[in-house]
N, C-alpha and C positions, 0 to 999 in steps of 0.2 A: 617665918610669917612670909606670906606673898603679898606684894603690892602691886597697883596697876599704875603705870607712868605714861603720861601723855606728853610728848615732847612737841612743842610748840614752836614755830608754825609748823605746818605739816601734819600735824596731829598723828605722828608716828606713835603707834602704841606699844606697850611692852610689859609682860608679867615678870617680875623680877623675885627671887627669893631672897631674904635676908634674915640675919639672927634677931632674935627676939630681942627688943631693947635697942635696936637701931635707931638712927637719926634721920633726919632729911640729908644732913651732910655725908653719913655713910652710903646713902643710896646715891647722891651725886658722884662720889669717889668711885663707887662700884661702875658707874657709867661713863667714868673719865670724862666728867663735866666740872668745869672750873666753878667752883661756889662762888668768888667774887663777882662772877657775871650772869648768875643764874638765879632766878626767883621760883620758890617752891611754892604752890599753891594748893591748898586743900580744902574743900568744900566752899570753893569762891573767895576763900581768904587767905593773903599771903602768911605763910609761917616761916619761924625763925629756924634755920639749919640745924639748930642744936636742939629742937623740939623731938621727942619720941614719936615714932611711927606706931601704927597700928595695924594689925592683920587686916588684908582687904581694904586697906585705903586706897583711893584713887586720886594722885597727884598729877597736877600739871606743871610742867618745867618750861619756863619761858626765858629765853636770853634776854637780858636788860641791854638796852643800846642807849648811851647817852653821848653827848657832844656839845658842841656849841657853835 
């Protein structure tokens, strides 16, 4: 399957090919992104990293910043 990933900030877009039944976690690992500091958004809604992706999904990936 092919999904479109938009890395924010910067709107760096890329299309990646994943195996069927891949999850958001699989996608993050493929892009060498740490899932502990990234938020995956599908249809303007944050999604769990263990949720399966669908062919032609458009995902936004945002780095989470926290501090005190």
